[in-house]
C-alpha positions in Angstrom: 117.9 116.5 138.0 114.7 117.3 140.0 113.8 120.9 140.6 111.3 121.1 143.5 110.4 123.4 146.4 108.8 120.6 148.4 110.7 118.8 151.1 111.5 115.1 150.8 109.0 113.2 153.0 109.3 109.6 154.2 106.9 107.2 155.8 108.2 104.5 158.2 107.1 100.9 159.0 106.9 100.6 162.8 107.8 97.6 164.9 104.2 96.3 164.4 104.5 96.3 160.6 102.3 99.4 160.3 103.1 102.1 157.8 103.2 105.6 159.4 102.7 108.6 157.1 103.9 112.2 157.7 101.1 114.2 159.4 101.1 116.9 156.6 100.5 114.2 153.9 97.8 112.5 156.0 96.0 115.9 156.4 96.3 116.8 152.8 94.8 113.6 151.5 92.2 112.9 154.3 94.1 109.9 155.8 92.2 109.9 159.1 91.8 107.0 161.5 89.3 104.6 160.1 89.6 105.7 156.5 89.5 102.9 154.0 92.3 103.3 151.4 92.6 101.6 148.0 96.0 100.3 147.0 97.0 100.2 143.3 99.9 97.8 142.5 102.5 99.0 140.0 105.8 97.6 138.8 107.9 100.0 140.9 105.7 100.2 144.0 102.3 100.7 145.4 99.9 103.7 144.6 98.0 104.9 147.6 94.6 106.3 146.5 92.8 109.2 148.2 90.1 107.8 150.5 86.6 108.5 149.2 85.7 110.1 152.6 87.9 113.1 151.8 86.2 116.1 150.1 89.0 117.8 148.2 87.2 119.6 145.3 83.7 121.2 145.1 82.3 122.2 141.7 79.7 125.0 142.1 77.5 125.8 139.1 76.5 129.5 139.6 74.6 129.7 136.4 72.7 127.4 134.0 72.4 130.2 131.6 74.8 131.0 128.8 75.3 133.9 126.3 76.6 131.6 123.6 75.4 128.6 121.5 78.4 126.3 121.2 78.3 123.2 119.0 80.1 121.2 121.8 77.6 122.0 124.6 75.3 119.7 126.4 72.7 122.5 126.5 71.9 121.7 122.8 70.1 118.5 123.8 68.1 119.3 126.8 65.0 121.2 127.8 65.8 121.6 131.5 65.3 125.1 133.0 68.4 127.3 133.0 68.6 129.8 135.9 71.2 131.3 138.2 72.0 130.1 141.7 69.8 131.8 144.4 71.6 133.6 147.3 69.9 131.3 149.8 71.3 128.3 148.0 74.8 129.7 148.1 74.4 130.6 151.8 73.7 126.9 152.5 76.9 125.9 150.5 79.0 128.4 152.5 77.6 127.1 155.8 78.5 123.6 154.7 82.0 124.4 153.5 82.9 125.9 156.9 82.5 122.4 158.4 85.4 120.9 156.4 89.0 121.1 157.5 91.0 121.6 155.4 88.5 123.3 153.1 88.2 121.9 149.6 89.2 123.6 146.4 86.2 125.4 145.0 85.7 125.4 141.2 83.0 127.7 139.8 81.8 126.1 136.6 79.2 123.7 135.1 77.1 123.8 132.0 76.3 127.5 132.0 78.5 130.6 131.9 79.5 131.5 135.4 80.1 135.2 134.6 76.3 135.5 133.9 75.8 135.5 137.7 75.8 139.1 138.8 77.3 138.4 142.3 80.0 136.0 141.2 82.9 138.2 142.5 81.2 138.4 145.9 80.7 134.6 145.9 84.4 134.1 145.2 85.4 136.5 148.0 83.2 134.7 150.5 84.7 131.4 149.7 88.2 132.8 150.0 87.5 133.8 153.6 87.3 130.1 154.4 90.8 129.5 153.1 89.8 127.6 150.0 91.6 127.9 146.6 89.2 129.1 144.0 89.1 128.5 140.3 86.7 129.7 137.6 86.1 128.7 134.0 84.6 131.2 131.4 84.1 131.6 127.7 85.7 135.1 128.2 83.2 137.1 126.3 81.8 138.9 129.4 85.3 139.5 131.0 85.2 143.3 131.1 88.0 145.4 132.6 85.8 146.2 135.6 85.0 142.5 136.2 88.6 141.5 135.8 89.6 143.8 138.6 86.7 142.5 140.8 87.8 138.9 140.2 91.4 139.7 141.1 90.5 141.7 144.2 88.1 138.8 145.3 91.2 136.5 145.5 90.6 134.3 142.5 93.5 131.8 142.2 93.0 130.4 138.6 91.0 131.8 135.7 90.3 129.1 133.0 89.2 130.3 129.6 87.7 128.1 126.8 89.6 128.6 123.5 88.6 126.2 120.9 90.2 127.9 117.9 93.1 130.2 117.0 91.6 132.2 114.2 88.3 134.2 114.2 86.9 131.7 111.7 87.7 128.5 113.5 86.8 129.9 116.8 83.4 131.2 115.7 82.8 127.8 114.0 82.6 126.2 117.5 81.5 129.0 119.8 78.5 130.5 117.9 77.9 134.1 118.9 81.4 134.8 120.1 84.3 136.9 118.6 87.9 135.7 119.1 89.5 139.2 118.8 87.2 140.4 121.6 87.9 137.4 123.9 91.7 137.8 123.4 91.5 141.5 124.1 89.5 140.7 127.3 92.2 138.3 128.3 95.0 140.7 127.5 93.5 143.4 129.8 93.0 140.7 132.5 96.7 139.8 132.2 97.7 143.4 132.5 95.5 143.8 135.6 97.2 141.0 137.4 99.9 141.8 139.9 103.4 141.9 138.4 105.7 139.0 139.0 107.2 135.8 137.6 104.0 133.7 138.3 101.2 136.2 139.0 97.9 135.3 140.7 95.4 134.6 139.4 97.0 132.1 137.1 95.5 131.8 133.6 94.6 128.3 132.2 93.3 127.5 128.7 90.7 124.7 128.1 90.7 123.3 124.5 88.1 120.8 123.2 89.9 118.9 120.4 88.0 118.0 117.2 88.7 117.1 113.6 87.8 120.7 112.7 90.2 122.5 115.1 93.0 120.1 116.1 95.4 121.9 113.7 94.8 125.1 115.7 96.2 123.6 118.9 99.9 124.7 118.3 98.7 128.3 117.7 96.5 128.2 120.8 99.6 127.2 122.8 101.4 130.2 121.3 98.5 132.4 122.4 98.8 130.9 125.9 102.4 131.8 126.1 101.6 135.4 125.1 99.0 135.6 127.9 101.5 134.0 130.4 99.1 131.1 130.8 100.5 128.4 133.1 97.9 125.6 132.4 96.5 123.9 129.3 93.7 121.3 129.5 92.9 119.5 126.3 89.8 117.3 126.1 88.2 115.3 123.3 84.7 116.3 122.3 81.7 114.4 123.6 79.2 114.4 120.8 75.8 115.6 122.0 74.4 115.3 118.4 74.8 112.7 115.8 76.4 115.2 113.4 79.2 115.8 115.9 80.3 112.2 115.9 82.4 112.9 112.8 84.5 115.3 114.9 85.8 112.6 117.2 89.6 112.0 117.4 89.3 108.8 119.4 87.4 106.2 117.3 90.4 103.8 117.4 91.3 104.4 121.1 88.6 102.7 123.1 89.4 99.2 121.9 93.1 99.7 121.1 95.2 97.3 123.2 97.9 100.0 123.5 95.6 101.7 126.1 94.6 98.5 127.8 97.6 97.4 130.0 97.6 93.6 130.2 100.2 91.0 131.3 99.7 89.3 128.0 100.1 92.4 125.8 103.2 93.6 124.0 105.1 96.2 125.9 107.5 98.9 124.7 109.7 101.0 127.0 111.1 104.3 125.6 113.6 106.6 127.2 113.5 110.4 127.0 114.2 111.5 123.5 114.2 114.7 121.4 110.6 115.6 120.6 111.0 115.6 116.8 109.2 114.0 113.9 111.1 110.7 114.2 109.8 110.2 117.8 106.3 111.1 116.7 106.4 108.5 113.9 107.7 105.8 116.2 104.9 106.5 118.7 102.2 106.6 116.0 103.3 103.2 114.5 103.7 101.6 117.9 100.2 102.7 119.1 98.6 101.6 115.8 100.2 98.2 116.2 98.9 97.7 119.7 102.1 98.2 121.7 101.5 99.3 125.4 104.0 102.1 125.7 106.0 103.4 128.6 107.9 106.7 128.2 110.6 107.4 130.9 108.6 105.2 133.3 105.1 106.7 132.6 102.6 104.3 131.0 100.5 105.9 128.3 97.7 103.4 128.9 97.5 103.7 132.7 94.3 105.8 132.7 91.6 103.2 132.4 88.7 102.4 134.6 89.7 105.4 136.8 87.2 108.1 137.7 89.0 111.5 137.9 86.1 112.9 140.0 86.3 110.2 142.6 90.1 110.2 142.6 90.1 114.0 143.1 87.6 113.8 146.0 85.0 115.7 144.1 81.3 116.7 144.5 79.3 118.9 142.2 76.5 121.3 143.2 74.1 122.5 140.5 72.6 126.0 140.2 69.4 124.7 141.9 71.3 123.2 144.9 71.2 119.6 143.7 74.3 117.6 144.7 76.0 115.0 142.5 79.2 112.9 142.7 80.5 114.4 139.4 79.7 116.9 136.7 78.5 114.3 134.1 75.8 113.1 136.4 74.6 116.6 137.4 72.2 116.9 134.5 70.4 114.3 132.4 71.6 114.3 128.8 72.1 112.5 125.5 75.4 111.8 123.8 76.2 109.7 120.7 78.3 106.7 119.9 78.2 106.6 116.1 74.6 106.4 115.1 73.4 105.2 118.5 72.6 107.6 121.3 73.4 107.1 125.0 71.1 108.4 127.7 72.8 109.5 130.9 70.3 110.0 133.7 71.2 112.5 136.4 72.1 111.2 139.8 71.2 113.7 142.6 72.1 112.7 146.1 70.0 115.4 147.6 69.7 119.2 147.8 71.6 121.7 150.0 68.3 123.3 150.7 67.2 120.2 152.6 70.5 118.6 153.9 73.8 120.1 154.9 76.8 119.7 152.6 78.5 117.4 155.1 75.3 115.2 155.3 75.2 115.0 151.5 78.9 114.0 151.4 78.7 111.5 154.2 75.4 109.9 153.1 75.8 106.1 153.3 74.5 105.5 149.8 76.8 108.2 148.4 79.9 106.8 150.2 79.0 103.3 149.0 78.7 104.5 145.4 82.1 106.3 145.6 83.7 103.1 147.0 82.2 101.1 144.1 83.4 103.6 141.5 86.9 103.8 142.9 87.2 100.0 142.7 85.5 100.2 139.3 83.3 97.2 139.5 81.5 98.0 136.2 81.0 96.2 132.9 83.6 97.4 130.2 80.9 99.0 128.1 83.3 101.4 126.3 85.4 98.5 125.2 82.6 96.1 124.4 79.4 98.0 123.7 77.7 94.8 122.6 74.4 94.9 124.3 71.4 97.3 124.9 72.4 97.9 128.5 75.4 99.9 127.3 73.2 102.8 126.0 71.8 103.9 129.4 73.3 104.2 132.9 70.5 102.3 134.5 72.1 98.8 134.9 74.9 96.7 133.4 75.6 93.1 132.6 77.6 92.7 135.8 74.4 93.2 137.8 75.2 96.8 138.8 72.2 99.1 139.2 71.8 102.8 138.6 74.0 104.7 138.3 76.4 102.6 136.3 79.7 104.0 134.9 81.1 101.4 132.5 80.3 103.7 129.6 81.9 106.9 131.0 84.5 108.4 128.8 85.9 110.5 131.7 86.9 107.2 133.4 88.8 106.1 130.3 90.9 109.2 130.0 89.1 110.3 126.8 87.2 113.3 128.2 88.7 115.7 130.7 87.5 118.7 132.7 89.9 121.3 134.2 
């Protein structure tokens, strides 16, 4: 049984052998005349990827500042200036957004805490006048009752809050300087301020960074989410920005596990829908540890490989200073760790909105060429191999690709996720 409010839509092959697609689908996914589309072949059919010419999601980093000192944060390993976005910079972004139809979803978030920008509610309200959906991520510590009402009145669609622990002790162990009871009280009053209804807007989403020290808290975080009427939960692994954080990883055995590397020569297991009890969990655990590629009710657990979520979602990111990047990981230079070795990711800035329009940045030939390369994923398998010095920077790889290379990106392997 399928419960859906969406109509069933069909394409049709015309007399010339060309596939025609319903107009609403073409508009939603940017399938315009001349668009180049990647086909992914699957057992049951063909997957049609979004063309890289379609801007569907824009990350805006309103602030590089933060009021906390979290052990999971990139800000621990850099010396870059941390300021808030200037009004003139945001004006340029607004002027650029008005040129896109349909307008992209706008997500306020980045490395800093968005609520540290004093004009954030006004920025959200301005974006809403263009018809965009707007989402925001926050640590929740600054979410006062007054600010909650301002965000709701501005038209915010989704409020994401970072909750990395379910007890005051485990939460404070990750988010230094924060108090879980205070954050939960802020969220409860935000929940009360939302319009009444079965699915009130703004929706509430919870972002959880899973580590050895807090993974046992996830069931309780889920319970807290139900109490808050949260409708979304995004769980990511931790990306260690210090050598000490490497011991917190939950994916040491994943990157070279053949279970997550679909291959015509690998062993395959197909499971039906089953009761989610301890027996099923034990079966899955044993199968994954033995290298079985598993499909559950038709969905392959190892399908997310060599696939950039930012490119697939039609994303661009704008930093607080107006610099534009294809994704959040390339917005700032930073160090992360693979065991005892550090990996240096150099930022990749296409240009700045102060000098070029948003559309010019998006349609720049070198930017489009890069997005095409990433969508086809023509990079060396550095996360699987990691056997040479080239794997520890994104300057070049052994396939001959030049900066920026993405073969060592954990987002593209389904290990790290952003809301």
